[in-house]
N, C-alpha and C positions, 0 to 999 in steps of 0.2 A: 768595621767595615764591611760590607757584604764581599765574599770571595768570588771570584770570577775566573774565568779560563784564558792564560797570559799566552801559552804557547802548546802545540800537539804536534805529535810525529807519530804517523802511523805507517807500517809496511806488513804489507801480504794479509791483509783483513778483506775476506770476502773479494770484491772488485779490486779494492785498492792495490797499487804496487807501492807506491810511494808517496805520501801526502803530508805536507809540513804547512800549517796555519798558522798565522799569529793575528786572533780575533783583534778587533776593536775592543779597547777596555771597557769603554761602554756603548750604546747603540745596538744596531744592527751590522751583521754582519752575515752576507749571502754568499753563499757556496753554490754557483751555479755550472751548467752544463748540459749536455743531452743526455737524453734517457740511457740508461744501463753503461753509465761510467764511472758511477762509483760515489754519487752523492751521498746517497741514503748510507752507505756502507761508511761513511764520516761519522755521522750521527750515530749509528748503533756501534762505533767504534769507542766513542765519548761515553755512550753507555755502559757498555761492559767494562770498561777502564774505571771508571768510577762508581756504578750501581752494582758491582759486583757478578758471580757466575749466573746470577738468575736473567741477566741480559746477554748473557753470552749467546751469539749465533748460533744455529744448529749445525753448519758449517763457518766455521770461522776459516780458516786455511784458504788463501788463495787458491784457486787452482791451476794446475801447472807449476806452482812455486816449491822451492824444495827447502826452502827457508821459514823458518814457523814465524806464525803473525808475531809482531812487537808494537807495543804501546806504549806512547811517552806522552804525559800530559803535564805540564809546569801550570800551576793555580798562582793566582795572583799575593797570596800568603806565604808563598815561597814553596809551598808542598811540592815535590815530584812524584807523580803515579806512573807506574811500570808496569807493564803486562810483558812477558815475553818466555822465550823455551818451548820446547816442546811441550810443555803444559801449561803455559802460557800464566805462572804464578805471579802472583799480585806481589809489589815491593812498594812501601810507600816511605817517602822519607821526607822527614818534617825541616824547617830551614834550619834547626840546630842541628841536623846529622844525625837524628832519634830516627828509629825505623817504627812504624805504623803499620795497621793493617785496616780489612775493612771497615772495623767499626770506628776506626779514628773518619774516616770518607762518611760514612752515616750519620756523624754527629753535626754534619751541615750540607751534605749533599740531599737536597729533597727528592724522592721520589719521582713527584709529577713535573720535575725540571727535567729529568733526562726523560720522561715521558709525558708529554703535554698532552698528546691527544687524549689519554686516558682520562684527563679531567674534562676535555673540551667537547668530548664524543660522549660524556656520561649523561644520565638522565638529568631531566630537570630537579627531581627530587634530590639525587644524590650531588649534584652543583651547591643546592643550599644548603644540604646535610654540611658538607664541607665546611661554607663558610660559617655556620651556625657553631660547627665544632672547634673553629680556632679562635672565633671570637666569644666562645663560653655562653651563648646565651639559648642553645639549642634546646634545654629540656624547658626553659620558663617559657620560650614563643610556643613550643609545641602543648604546653599545656593552655596558654591562651587561645591558640588555635583551637583543640577541642572545645574551650567554654565559648567561642565566637560559634563554633559552627553548631553546637545546642540549641544557642540562641537564636540563631538563624533559623533553623529548623521548625524552632517553634515560632517565631515570628512568622513564617512562611505559612505555616498551619492555621496562627490566628488569623493571619490576612486573608487565606481564603476565607474561613469560615464568615469573617466580618465583610467580605465583599459579598457572599450569598445573604447574609441577613439583609445588609445592605439595599439589595437587589430585592430581594421577598419582601421587605418593610416598603417599598418604591410600589410595588405590584398591587399591596394590598388596597382594597377602596375604602374609602373615609366618606364620613356623612356629615359635614357642620350643623346640620340642623339637629339632629339626634342628639337626646338628653347624656349625660355624661355614666349613668347608670341604668342598668335593664329595670325595665318598671316591673311593680309585682301586680298581677292579675288580682290578687285577694286585696291588696291595699284598695284600687280602683272598685272593686265592688263594695268594699266596705263605705268608702265615700258615696258610692250612688246610695246605699242604703239608708244611709245618714238622711242625705238629702230628700228621698222618698219619705222617709219617716217624717221630716220636717215639712214636706208638701200636703201630708196627710193628714198631720194636724192642724194646718192650716184650711183645710177642707172641713174640719170637723169645726171647726170654728165659724166657717162661713154658714154651714147647716144649723150650727147654734143661732146666728144670726134668723135664718128664717123659720126657725122655730118661736124664738122669741117675738117675733114679728105677729105669726101667725095667733099668739098667745094676745098679744095688743090688739089684734083686732077682733077676737073673740071676747075680749073684754067690753070694747065698744057696743059689741051685738047685745052684753049681758045688761050693760047701762041703758041701752036703750029699750029694750023689752022689761027690763024688771026696774022698774023706778023703784021699785022700795028697796030694791038693794043696792040703788045708786050711791050711797055714801058707801058701802064695802065694793062697789065697783070702781068707784072714782080711786079708793085706796090702791085697789089691785093695778088699776090704769097706771095710776103716778107709779106704781113700785117697778111695773113692767115697763116704764116709760125710762126711767131712771136705768134699769138692767139692759136696755135697747140701746139707748146713749152712749153706755159703756161698751157694750158689745159691739157697735159702730165704730167707735173710737178705736178699739184693737183691731178690727179688720180693715181700716182706712191704711194703715202702713205696713201691712203685708205684702210679701212679693216672693212669688214661688220662682226656684232656683232652676235653671234647665240642668238635665242630664245628658244634654246631647254631647257633649265634648267627651265625657268620661266614656259614653255608649260606645263613640267613634275609637275613641283609646283602646277601649276593652276590644274592638273588632279588629283595630290594626296593630295589638301588642306585639304578635310575633313579628311583624314588618318591622317596626320600632325596635325592639329585642335584637334582630337581627343586624340592624343598624349598629345599635349600640355596641355589640359584639366585635364586630369589624373593626369600629375604632378603637376598640380595646386591644384585639389583635395588633392592629397597626402600630398602635403606641408601644406595644411591648416588643413588637419584632424591631422598632427603632431604637428601643432601650438595649436590647441585646447587642444591636449592632454597633452601638454606640462604647458598649461596653469591651467589645473584640477590639474596636479599634484603639480605644485607651490601652489595651495590654499590648497589641502591636506596636504603638508609639512607645511603649514603657520597655519592649524588648529593642526597639531602634534605638534607646539612648543608650541602652547597656552595651548593645554590639559597638557604638559609636566610642564608647568609653574604653572597650577591649581593644578596638581597634589602635585608640590612642596610646593607649599602655604599651601596644606591640609598637609602634612608632617610635614613642619614647625609649622604650629598651635597645629599640636598634638605634637610635640616633646617639642613645651613650654608651655605645660601645665601641669598642676598639677596632673600628672597620679599617681592612686595607686598603679601603679604596673609597672616596668619600663619593657619597651618589648610590653605593651599593647596600641594597637592602634584600629582605625574605618578605612574599607574600602570598599566602595560601600555598607553601611549599615549593615555591620556585624562587629561584634568585632575579633580581630585578636590578639594571644599571640604570638610574635616572628615571625610574618608572617602565624601563622596556625589558621584556624578556630575551633568553638566550637568542633565539632567532631572530629578534627585530634589531638586535643591536647590530653594529658594523663589523666589519671583520676587525678594524683597529682596535676597536671595543670589545670585541670577543679576546683578543689576544691581551690587551691592556687587563682586564678582570681575570684572566687565566694568570697572566705572570703575578699579577698585585697577591694573588691568593698564595701562588706557589712561594712569594718571598716572607708572607706573613706565615705560612706554615713552618718556613726555617728561614729566618733574618739573616742567617749568617750566607744561604746560598743566594748568589747574585746573578744568576744565569739560568737563561732556560734555551732547551733547542726543540726548533720547529722543522718540522720535516713538509714538503709540498707546498711552499710558498707561492708557487705559481699559482695558486687559486686566489692570489689577492693581488691589487692590482697596484700601479706605482704609488698612487695616493695613500693607500692604504698603508703600502709600506716604508713611504714618508711617514705618514705621522704617528706609527708605532714605532718607528725609529728614533724619532723627535722625542716622543714621551719616554723611550729607554734612556737617552741621554740626560733628560732633565731629572730621570730619578736615579741615576748612576747605575742602571740596571745591562746586564749582558743579552744577547740572543745571538744564535748560530743557527742559521736558517738554510734550508736547500731549496732551490728553484730551479724548473727546468728553464734554462735561458743562459744567452751568454752575453747578455745585454750589461751597460755601464753599470747597472745597479748591482752588479756581481765584484765581489772582490776578489775571490779566486773562483778560477775554473778548473772543474775537475774533468779530464781528457784521458782515455784509455788507462785508467787509475793512477794518471799522476796529476799532481797539483801544477794549475800556471797563474801566475800573479795576472790578472787582468789588467792591461796597461791603459783600457779607456776607461776603469772603475771611477767615477768621481765621487767623494763624500757625500752621504744623505744632504739632500738641500734642507734647510731650517724651512719650516712651513707652520703656518700659525694654527696652532691645535684647535681643532674642532670639538674637541670635548670639555668638560669642566671636571675640577677636583681633583685633587692630589693624595698623596699615602699621608 
């Protein structure tokens, strides 16, 4: 069971003349009073008595007193801690009557318990490091965060490039009527030359028809003029007539092909090829953008996997308070950073971490509790009682929330004090 403070007696320390307090075994005990009456001196005395001479006030002896400081604290495990005499030497007596020293106190008194502001006022990174230290996953989480940061930076760079390439691709002009490949002027010229050659052959054949026809006519004249040579002429005529029929038949199916389209393509080849290259550039830009986006999505998947590994690492860790986590080097409670937590949540987190650091330490000291409203105090006090923990706090107040009033260095029981009302907690999570 955690060790708490059963009773403390203080004389002639700083502003204190004589104070005797028996704090509640669990929950919140508030030491109230006006300014400069000795409230903070109570907490300084406890810190000095339990924490050692490093917490000794610079001027511990009460001004005007001829009697040296005296401190006596009785712990819930029966230990009696005393500092008294001119040198305020320490004496620790355990329940069996055996003497002990500071080493015995250090075994169960957590430094942050007597100096809670050291944790609460530390930087976000330091709070997170403290939590990771006590649950033993600091190095693993640090390595995962470095890996996540590397992937995040890679993804960001690739994302920027992908956005640029996608924008560039969108701005590229596209000509749907253009062919898929650039046109070769050499091929077009070869096609033109082949057609011209074919047309030339056609022209030759037509000329051949005219020549044969002329021969036939001459033969007819020869037949008329040269009756004597009629037989010969008739043979020649018949021969030429046959040749003529063949030639006419060959020429009848001839069709000249136009080179106009090729000539137009030759004239427009630069314009066509410009469009083809523009289309190819657009397709290349779209492909580049697609590849970049695929890399971006791959890195996103890897980052999510790392983040899940981090969440699983913290989920499986022995956390001091459910809902605590660390993200980007910052301590979070139910997803909220320290400065977004309520006052009671901050106290709960700090106290839970103190207890986790040293489970035997069942108390914390809190100065200047006037910064918290009544609801915050009630919520925190209720939580302390549920967890079996003890807190001793000072507050500039003489209201009924204070169990002890310090007045001119003396402790006075507050007759108006009412036990902390039980309110329904506004938080979730337990140890």
